[in-house]
N, C-alpha and C positions, 0 to 999 in steps of 0.2 A: 540262564542269567544270572547274576545278579540283585537283586530290587537295592531297592535304595535307601529302608529300611538297614539293609544290611552293612551299605558303606558306612550309613551313618552312629551303627550299634558300632565299627571297626575303629573309626575315626573319634570317636568317645574316649574307646579303650586308649587307641595311640594319645590321646593330647589328657589325659587324668594319668597315663604315665611318664609324663614329660620330666615332675617332677617339680619341688617348688623352682621359683623364681631366680632364687639366691646360686641354684646347681647351672644356671644358662648360660655359654659361650663364656669367653674371656673377656677382660678390661681394657675397652677402647674407646676414641673418644668416636666424639656426636659426629652422625654426618653429614655436609654442607654439602646443601643441592637446590640451587636459583633462589637463594638469598634463605633459604628456611635452614635453618636448627634442629634436626632431628634426633631425641635423646635417643642410646641406645635400647635396643628393642631387645627385651629377655625375649621373647618369641621365639626366634634363628631357629635351637635343636626342635621345638613343635614344629615350625614351617616346617623345617626339612624329612621327621617324621610323616607328617601328612604328606611331601612330596614322592618319599618311598612308597609309601603305603595305594596314592594313589594310582605312581607307574606301575607296579606290581600288579595291581588289581586291572588295568585296563590292561595291558600287557602280556598279562599270566606270567609273570616272572613273579621267581619266588628270592625277592630280594630280599633286603635284612634293615635295617639301621647301623650306623656302628658309630660313625661324627657328624659334626659339621663344623667349615671353616671359612671363611672369606664372605661373612656375611656383610652385604649393604644394599642398605632400603634406602628409597628416594619417593616424594608425592608423587601420583598419576592419579586423575581422571578422579578423584576422588577417593580415591585407598592411599593403599602404598603397596610400592616393589620391592619386592624383595631377589637381592641375585645371592647365589652363594655355591659355594663346592660343597656336596655334599658324600661320605665315604658311607660303602653300602659291599655286604657280603651275598654273593648269592650262593644256591645250594649248594655247590661244590666248594664252598668254602674261600671263594680266591674274593679277594678284596680289588674295589674300583673304585673310582674317585670319578662324580657326575656333577655335572653343573645345574643350577635347578633357575628357574623366573617362577617365579608366584606373586600376585596377584591378590588383592583382598580388602577390605574395613575390619580394622580393626574392632572387636568386640560386636561383632554381629558372623551371621555363620556364609556369607562371602567370599568368599575364599576359590581359587580358581590356581591351577597348574598348567601356565602355559610353557615351557620348556624343561625336556629332561634328558639329559643329552651326557653320555659318557666324554668323560676327559680322559684325554692321550698322556 
């Protein structure tokens, strides 16, 4: 079983490799939810990498992050809930799309992968 320190180290590597904020995602208008306008969040690709890493470690799946699209964010229970479609490559080289739901509090280490399902 992997220790939490090893998982945190791997997460730090993924986050550090995410690149500058200007390289994140595409330009799109802010999301409106319950009367609150949320500015575009550059965390999409970083959170998608986080989702692939957490899923891969928990399921012993050898997935590699390839891209993200359709990032939607909404305020939820003192944090932000992100929904996105992630493209990942398995060990055999096959590409597939997954729907991920992540909840977290920006500028903290409180992030949770709530859902990671393959999209047909």
